[in-house]
matplotlib code that plots the C-alpha trace (Angstrom):
import matplotlib.pyplot as plt

x = [186.0, 188.0, 191.5, 192.7, 196.4, 196.6, 198.9, 198.5, 197.3, 194.5, 193.2, 190.4, 189.3, 189.2, 187.2, 184.6, 184.4, 183.5, 180.8, 179.3, 180.0, 178.8, 180.5, 182.9, 186.5, 189.7, 193.1, 195.5, 197.4, 200.1, 197.9, 194.8, 192.5, 190.4, 189.3, 189.9, 192.9, 192.4, 195.7, 196.4, 200.1, 203.0, 204.2, 201.6, 202.0, 202.0, 198.7, 196.5, 193.6, 191.9, 191.3, 193.8, 192.5, 195.4, 194.4, 196.7, 197.1, 200.8, 202.9, 204.1, 206.4, 203.5, 202.9, 206.5, 206.9, 203.8, 204.2, 201.3, 202.0, 200.7, 200.2, 201.3, 199.0, 196.5, 194.1, 190.4, 189.7, 186.2, 185.8, 182.8, 181.3, 178.1, 176.9, 177.6, 180.3, 182.2, 185.1, 188.5, 189.9, 193.4, 196.0, 194.5, 196.6, 195.3, 196.5, 196.7, 194.2, 191.7, 189.5, 187.8, 189.0, 190.4, 193.8, 194.5, 193.5, 196.2, 196.0, 199.2, 199.6, 195.9, 195.3, 193.6, 195.1, 193.0, 194.7, 192.5, 194.0, 193.3, 193.8, 190.4, 191.0, 192.4, 189.2, 187.0, 189.0, 188.5, 184.7, 184.3, 186.4, 186.3, 183.3, 182.5, 182.4, 178.9, 179.7, 179.6, 176.7, 174.5, 177.0, 176.9, 180.6, 181.2, 178.4, 179.8, 183.2, 181.3, 179.4, 182.7, 184.3, 181.2, 180.9, 184.6, 184.2, 180.9, 181.9, 184.9, 182.5, 183.4, 180.7, 179.7, 177.5, 176.4, 173.9, 172.6, 171.6, 167.9, 165.4, 163.4, 160.2, 161.2, 163.0, 164.9, 164.6, 163.0, 164.1, 162.1, 163.6, 162.7, 165.1, 163.1, 164.7, 161.7, 158.9, 156.5, 156.4, 155.0, 158.6, 159.7, 158.7, 160.2, 163.3, 164.9, 162.9, 159.5, 160.3, 161.8, 158.5, 156.4, 158.4, 158.5, 154.8, 153.7, 156.0, 158.0, 154.8, 153.7, 157.1, 157.0, 153.4, 154.5, 157.4, 155.1, 156.8, 153.7, 150.0, 147.5, 146.0, 149.4, 149.9, 146.5, 147.4, 150.6, 148.9, 146.2, 149.0, 150.7, 147.4, 146.8, 150.3, 149.2, 146.4, 148.9, 151.1, 148.0, 147.0, 143.8, 144.8, 146.8, 150.5, 150.8, 154.5, 153.7, 153.3, 154.0, 150.4, 150.2, 153.3, 151.6, 148.6, 150.2, 152.8, 149.8, 151.6, 155.0, 157.9, 159.9, 162.5, 162.4, 165.8, 165.2, 167.5, 168.1, 168.3, 167.0, 169.6, 172.6, 174.5, 177.5, 180.9, 181.6, 184.9, 186.5, 185.4, 182.6, 179.1, 176.6, 173.6, 171.1, 172.0, 170.4, 166.9, 164.1, 162.5, 163.5, 163.1, 161.7, 158.6, 157.8, 157.1, 153.4, 154.4, 157.1, 154.4, 152.2, 155.0, 156.2, 152.7, 152.5, 155.7, 158.0, 161.6, 163.0, 166.7, 169.1, 169.7, 173.1, 174.7, 178.3, 178.3, 180.3, 183.4, 183.1, 182.1, 181.3, 178.9, 177.4, 176.8, 174.9, 172.8, 172.0, 171.2, 168.7, 166.8, 167.0, 165.4, 162.5, 161.9, 163.2, 165.6, 168.7, 171.1, 169.6, 170.8, 172.1, 172.2, 174.2, 172.4, 173.6, 175.4, 178.5, 181.2, 184.9, 187.1, 187.1, 183.3, 182.4, 184.9, 183.5, 179.9, 180.8, 182.5, 179.4, 177.3, 175.2, 173.8, 174.3, 174.9, 173.1, 175.0, 176.9, 175.1, 175.0, 173.6, 173.5, 172.5, 171.2, 172.9, 175.6, 178.1, 179.9, 179.2, 177.0, 173.4, 174.4, 174.8, 178.5, 181.0, 183.3, 187.0, 187.5, 184.8, 184.3, 180.5, 178.9, 177.4, 176.7, 173.3, 174.0, 171.5, 170.6, 167.7, 167.1, 164.2, 166.1, 168.8, 166.1, 164.2, 166.3, 167.1, 170.8, 171.0, 169.3, 166.3, 164.1, 160.4, 158.4, 158.5, 162.2, 162.7, 160.8, 163.1, 166.1, 164.9, 163.8, 167.3, 168.1, 165.1, 166.1, 169.7, 168.7, 166.5, 169.3, 172.0, 169.9, 170.3, 168.5, 167.4, 167.4, 165.2, 165.3, 162.1, 162.3, 159.6, 158.0, 158.5, 154.9, 153.6, 153.3, 155.4, 157.3, 154.3, 156.5, 153.9, 153.0, 156.5, 156.7, 153.5, 154.7, 157.8, 155.8, 153.7, 156.8, 158.3, 155.1, 154.7, 158.3, 157.8, 160.0, 160.3, 159.6, 161.9, 163.0, 166.7, 167.2, 165.4, 167.4, 170.7, 169.5, 168.8, 172.2, 173.7, 171.8, 173.3, 176.8, 176.4, 175.8, 178.9, 180.2, 182.0, 183.4, 181.2, 183.3, 182.7, 182.9, 179.9, 179.5, 177.6, 175.9, 174.9, 172.5, 171.1, 167.5, 168.3, 165.7, 162.0, 160.2, 163.1, 162.7, 164.8, 168.0, 168.2, 171.1, 172.0, 173.8, 175.7, 176.6, 179.1, 176.6, 173.9, 175.4, 175.0, 175.3, 172.1, 171.5, 169.0, 167.9, 166.9, 165.6, 168.1, 166.3, 166.6, 168.7, 169.6, 172.0, 171.9, 174.5, 175.0, 177.3, 180.2]
y = [98.9, 96.9, 98.0, 96.6, 96.1, 95.5, 96.4, 99.7, 97.9, 96.2, 99.4, 100.0, 96.4, 96.9, 100.1, 98.4, 95.3, 97.4, 99.2, 95.7, 94.7, 98.0, 98.2, 100.6, 100.1, 102.0, 101.3, 100.3, 103.0, 102.4, 104.2, 102.3, 101.3, 98.9, 95.7, 93.7, 93.7, 92.2, 91.6, 90.3, 91.3, 88.8, 90.6, 91.3, 94.8, 95.0, 96.1, 96.1, 94.4, 91.7, 89.7, 89.4, 87.8, 86.7, 86.0, 84.5, 81.6, 81.0, 80.0, 83.1, 83.9, 83.6, 80.0, 79.1, 80.9, 79.1, 75.7, 75.8, 73.1, 74.5, 72.0, 73.0, 75.6, 74.8, 76.9, 76.3, 74.7, 74.5, 75.3, 75.4, 77.8, 77.5, 74.6, 76.4, 75.4, 78.2, 78.3, 79.9, 80.9, 81.9, 80.1, 78.3, 77.1, 74.1, 72.7, 69.0, 69.4, 71.6, 71.1, 74.5, 78.1, 78.5, 76.9, 77.5, 79.7, 80.7, 82.9, 84.9, 87.6, 88.4, 88.4, 85.8, 85.1, 83.3, 82.1, 82.0, 80.1, 82.4, 86.0, 87.7, 90.7, 88.8, 86.8, 89.9, 91.4, 88.3, 88.3, 92.0, 92.0, 88.5, 86.9, 83.3, 80.4, 79.0, 75.9, 78.1, 80.3, 79.2, 80.2, 83.8, 83.6, 87.2, 87.1, 84.0, 85.8, 88.6, 86.1, 84.3, 87.6, 88.6, 85.3, 85.2, 88.6, 87.8, 84.4, 85.9, 88.1, 91.3, 93.9, 94.6, 97.3, 97.0, 98.4, 95.3, 95.4, 95.0, 97.9, 98.7, 96.6, 94.3, 91.0, 91.8, 93.9, 92.4, 94.2, 93.3, 94.1, 93.5, 93.6, 94.9, 93.0, 93.0, 95.3, 93.7, 90.9, 93.4, 94.6, 91.2, 90.3, 87.3, 87.3, 84.7, 86.0, 85.6, 82.1, 81.1, 82.1, 80.1, 77.0, 77.3, 78.2, 75.2, 72.2, 73.4, 73.7, 70.2, 68.7, 70.6, 69.4, 65.8, 66.3, 67.9, 71.3, 73.0, 72.3, 71.6, 75.1, 76.7, 74.8, 75.9, 79.5, 79.3, 77.8, 80.5, 83.2, 81.6, 81.7, 85.4, 86.5, 87.6, 89.7, 91.3, 92.4, 93.7, 95.7, 93.8, 92.1, 93.3, 92.7, 89.9, 90.6, 94.1, 93.2, 96.5, 96.9, 93.3, 93.7, 96.7, 94.5, 91.4, 93.4, 95.1, 98.1, 96.5, 98.7, 97.4, 98.6, 98.3, 98.4, 99.6, 99.4, 103.0, 102.5, 100.0, 98.0, 98.6, 95.4, 96.8, 95.1, 91.9, 91.2, 90.0, 93.0, 91.1, 92.5, 89.7, 90.4, 88.8, 91.3, 94.2, 95.3, 95.8, 98.7, 102.3, 103.6, 106.8, 104.8, 103.7, 107.1, 106.4, 103.1, 105.0, 107.4, 104.6, 102.7, 105.8, 106.7, 103.2, 103.8, 102.0, 103.0, 103.2, 102.4, 101.8, 98.3, 99.3, 98.2, 99.6, 101.5, 98.6, 99.4, 103.0, 105.9, 108.3, 105.9, 105.1, 108.8, 109.0, 105.9, 107.4, 110.8, 109.4, 107.5, 110.6, 112.8, 110.3, 109.7, 112.7, 110.6, 112.8, 109.9, 106.5, 103.2, 100.6, 96.9, 95.7, 93.7, 90.1, 91.0, 92.1, 93.1, 93.2, 94.5, 98.0, 98.3, 99.8, 102.7, 103.2, 103.2, 105.7, 108.0, 107.5, 109.2, 106.3, 106.3, 102.5, 99.3, 96.0, 93.7, 91.4, 88.1, 84.8, 84.1, 80.4, 79.9, 81.7, 82.9, 85.1, 86.1, 88.5, 86.3, 88.9, 89.8, 93.5, 96.5, 97.2, 99.8, 98.3, 98.8, 100.9, 103.6, 106.6, 106.7, 104.2, 101.2, 97.7, 96.1, 92.4, 90.3, 87.0, 85.4, 85.5, 83.7, 82.5, 81.0, 78.9, 77.8, 77.9, 74.4, 75.4, 76.6, 75.0, 73.8, 73.5, 72.8, 75.4, 73.2, 72.7, 76.5, 77.1, 74.7, 76.5, 79.9, 79.0, 78.8, 82.2, 83.7, 81.9, 83.1, 86.7, 86.7, 85.1, 87.5, 90.5, 92.5, 92.3, 89.6, 91.0, 89.3, 89.8, 88.7, 89.6, 91.7, 88.9, 86.1, 86.3, 86.2, 83.4, 81.4, 81.4, 81.8, 82.0, 84.2, 81.4, 81.2, 85.0, 85.3, 82.6, 84.6, 87.7, 85.8, 84.3, 87.8, 89.2, 86.2, 86.8, 90.5, 91.9, 95.6, 95.9, 98.6, 99.8, 99.4, 103.1, 102.9, 99.8, 101.6, 104.7, 102.7, 101.2, 104.6, 105.8, 102.9, 103.7, 107.3, 106.4, 107.2, 105.8, 108.2, 107.6, 109.3, 108.7, 106.3, 103.4, 104.6, 104.9, 107.7, 106.9, 109.7, 109.0, 110.9, 110.6, 110.0, 110.4, 110.6, 107.4, 105.1, 102.8, 103.6, 101.8, 99.6, 99.0, 95.6, 95.5, 92.4, 92.7, 90.4, 89.4, 88.5, 85.0, 82.8, 85.6, 87.2, 90.8, 93.6, 95.9, 99.5, 101.8, 104.4, 107.7, 109.5, 112.7, 112.2, 110.4, 108.0, 106.9, 103.2, 101.2, 99.9]
z = [222.6, 220.2, 219.2, 215.8, 215.0, 211.2, 208.4, 206.6, 203.5, 205.5, 207.0, 204.3, 204.8, 208.6, 208.3, 206.1, 208.2, 211.2, 209.3, 208.8, 212.4, 213.8, 217.2, 218.9, 217.6, 216.8, 215.2, 217.9, 219.8, 222.4, 224.9, 224.0, 226.9, 224.8, 226.5, 223.3, 221.0, 217.6, 215.9, 212.4, 212.5, 212.8, 216.0, 218.7, 220.2, 224.0, 225.5, 228.6, 226.8, 228.8, 225.6, 222.7, 219.5, 217.2, 213.6, 211.1, 208.6, 209.2, 212.2, 214.1, 217.0, 219.5, 218.4, 218.8, 222.2, 223.6, 222.2, 219.7, 217.2, 213.9, 211.1, 207.6, 206.2, 203.6, 201.4, 200.8, 204.1, 205.6, 209.3, 211.6, 214.1, 216.0, 213.9, 210.6, 208.1, 206.4, 203.9, 204.4, 201.0, 202.0, 204.2, 207.1, 210.1, 212.1, 215.4, 216.4, 219.2, 217.3, 214.2, 214.4, 213.8, 217.4, 217.7, 221.3, 224.3, 226.8, 229.9, 230.6, 233.3, 233.6, 229.8, 227.7, 224.3, 221.6, 218.5, 215.4, 212.4, 209.5, 208.3, 209.0, 206.8, 203.9, 203.9, 204.1, 201.2, 199.1, 199.8, 198.9, 195.8, 194.3, 196.0, 196.5, 194.0, 193.4, 195.5, 198.6, 197.5, 200.4, 203.1, 204.5, 205.1, 206.0, 208.5, 210.2, 210.5, 212.4, 214.5, 215.5, 216.6, 218.5, 220.2, 221.2, 222.9, 224.6, 225.8, 227.6, 229.7, 228.0, 227.3, 223.7, 222.1, 218.5, 216.0, 214.2, 210.5, 211.4, 211.2, 214.4, 214.6, 211.7, 211.3, 208.1, 204.9, 201.7, 198.5, 195.5, 192.1, 188.5, 185.5, 182.5, 179.6, 177.2, 178.3, 175.8, 173.2, 170.6, 170.4, 169.0, 165.4, 163.7, 165.9, 168.2, 171.2, 169.4, 168.0, 171.4, 173.0, 170.6, 171.1, 174.9, 175.1, 172.9, 172.8, 175.8, 177.9, 176.9, 177.9, 181.3, 182.0, 181.3, 183.8, 186.4, 186.1, 184.8, 185.5, 182.7, 183.4, 182.9, 179.7, 178.4, 179.3, 177.3, 174.3, 174.4, 174.6, 171.5, 169.6, 170.6, 169.5, 166.0, 167.6, 169.9, 166.9, 165.2, 168.2, 168.7, 172.0, 175.0, 175.3, 177.8, 178.3, 179.6, 183.3, 185.0, 186.3, 187.3, 189.5, 191.1, 191.8, 193.2, 195.3, 196.9, 198.3, 198.8, 197.5, 194.6, 192.0, 188.2, 186.4, 182.9, 179.8, 178.5, 174.7, 172.1, 170.1, 172.3, 172.8, 174.6, 174.9, 176.8, 178.7, 175.4, 173.3, 171.6, 171.0, 171.8, 169.6, 172.1, 174.7, 173.0, 174.1, 171.6, 173.5, 174.3, 177.9, 176.4, 175.2, 178.8, 180.4, 181.0, 182.8, 184.8, 186.1, 187.1, 188.9, 190.7, 191.8, 193.3, 195.3, 192.9, 192.0, 188.5, 188.2, 185.3, 183.8, 182.4, 179.2, 179.2, 182.5, 184.1, 182.0, 181.0, 183.4, 180.6, 179.0, 182.4, 183.0, 179.7, 180.6, 184.1, 182.7, 180.2, 182.9, 185.2, 182.6, 182.2, 185.9, 187.7, 189.8, 190.4, 190.9, 190.0, 191.0, 188.6, 187.9, 184.9, 182.2, 182.2, 185.5, 183.6, 186.1, 186.8, 189.7, 188.4, 187.8, 191.1, 190.5, 187.0, 188.3, 191.0, 188.5, 186.3, 189.0, 190.2, 193.8, 194.3, 192.4, 192.7, 190.3, 192.7, 192.5, 190.6, 187.2, 187.7, 191.4, 194.4, 197.5, 198.9, 196.2, 198.6, 201.6, 203.2, 203.8, 204.1, 201.8, 201.7, 200.4, 197.8, 198.6, 195.4, 196.0, 198.3, 198.5, 196.2, 198.0, 196.7, 197.3, 196.7, 194.8, 196.4, 194.5, 190.8, 189.1, 186.0, 188.2, 189.9, 186.9, 183.8, 182.5, 182.0, 185.6, 188.7, 186.8, 189.8, 190.2, 192.2, 195.2, 194.9, 194.5, 197.8, 199.5, 198.1, 199.2, 202.7, 204.2, 202.7, 204.5, 207.7, 207.4, 206.8, 209.8, 211.9, 210.8, 209.9, 206.7, 203.4, 201.0, 197.5, 194.9, 191.1, 189.3, 185.6, 184.1, 182.0, 184.5, 185.8, 182.2, 179.6, 178.9, 182.2, 184.5, 187.6, 189.3, 191.8, 193.1, 193.3, 195.2, 197.6, 198.2, 199.0, 201.5, 203.2, 203.6, 205.0, 207.4, 208.7, 209.4, 206.6, 205.8, 202.1, 200.7, 197.3, 196.4, 197.1, 200.5, 201.5, 200.7, 202.4, 205.6, 205.6, 205.0, 208.0, 210.0, 208.7, 209.8, 213.4, 215.5, 218.8, 221.2, 224.7, 227.3, 230.4, 233.3, 230.9, 228.9, 225.2, 223.5, 220.2, 217.8, 215.0, 212.0, 210.9, 207.3, 204.6, 205.7, 206.3, 207.1, 210.1, 213.3, 214.2, 217.2, 219.7, 221.0, 224.4, 225.7, 229.4, 231.2, 233.9, 231.4, 230.7, 227.7, 225.1, 226.2, 225.2, 225.5, 222.7, 222.6, 219.9, 218.8, 218.4, 215.1, 215.1, 218.7, 221.0, 223.9, 226.4, 227.3, 229.5, 227.5]

ax = plt.figure().add_subplot(projection="3d")
ax.plot(x, y, z, "-o")
ax.set_aspect("equal")
plt.show()
């Protein structure tokens, strides 16, 4: 058991942190018998804890009393743990004899005190509210904070029980999503989208073929599509931007989620009160009911690609209700078009009645915007959860963003897969509806990604299923069972979700070794603490 001594203002952050690091804990009480005390206060309360972990980015009384020479504090410092660098965004204290997060370890009267040179909960707050700049996108910073805390406990021969963010029998969760921005090229006649397509399919394909970014076969496919465009508009050829059935085919039974714009012609407002004309869709969701039926029959989910829901709960409720009427989903999930967002958006989306959000991600790169591989609850909401987005096709391939070749994109994605397997959690992918069609033809990279997920034993889940599994994990409860044991109670959650697993570190295992057990649904087990 971990007892946490933190300020009242930090308590919501503490509570969310320990939903992500799912292990027994409590807020500090004078009578606490916890083996570990985690303190982020300036004054350390007296306790009987065998291990006292003191977090803080400024010199405190403990430092002065024990001769810990703390250097002047700095912001934006990079530290390292277990071979992984991670940023500290707030004040970071360093010691003359230490270049890592641990400044000093002292044994006093049978207790071990470990001084860590940053404010853990200030860092978690920053990650969950503001997120990370693109320069640190590749670093799962929040997961490294969890790993450091876990390793400090286990390395001091203290027992630890946790429910890791990994479904039973799987290595991680793969969440495939598709933002439906166009739904068909037939919707675009003599507008910037049609003319942009013609340029990119003809001259653009030629330039990309010369640069080695497209094969001659792909260039020929794009030229053929450009020649067929008049026939598409006349209804004499199929609409090659309508790729719903193709996604069903290439995903071959894997679950996925399609986020659909509710209404045609709605631009919405940006943060400056402007209405970007290019943001409006040229299709109505009401015209896609046949496609929705096919997708849902294939196990796909339909969510809302919101326009103004991020800033106005009433508008968001209208957007959600429209998609609900078309699909039968009682409370759909949402991802904002163009990833519009601000610090109040989660609260607006919750008031708008959405089941979850999946907007937190980067437009211009790939990686961990919130520093985590896990679904989390934003600090402003009561129930709504955030499914962070990690990989977006346009970020990989757009010339104005990363501008990668398919081979370079694979190299960029592989560490994210490896990191998700290492830390557990979900890797959320956004592959736009027309990205496997001419002129993009990014289907090869998407198929490679599917094969990588399958080869690495991923559980393919819709966005709603992914959030439901994390809700199931959040609902699991730890209770003391006497004789140093811990009782874990679990709910089954919605039908078809994988079971939870329990990871147990014992002091005599050595080297951070652990054993794992399956946690039965709608049951309980007792384990040694």
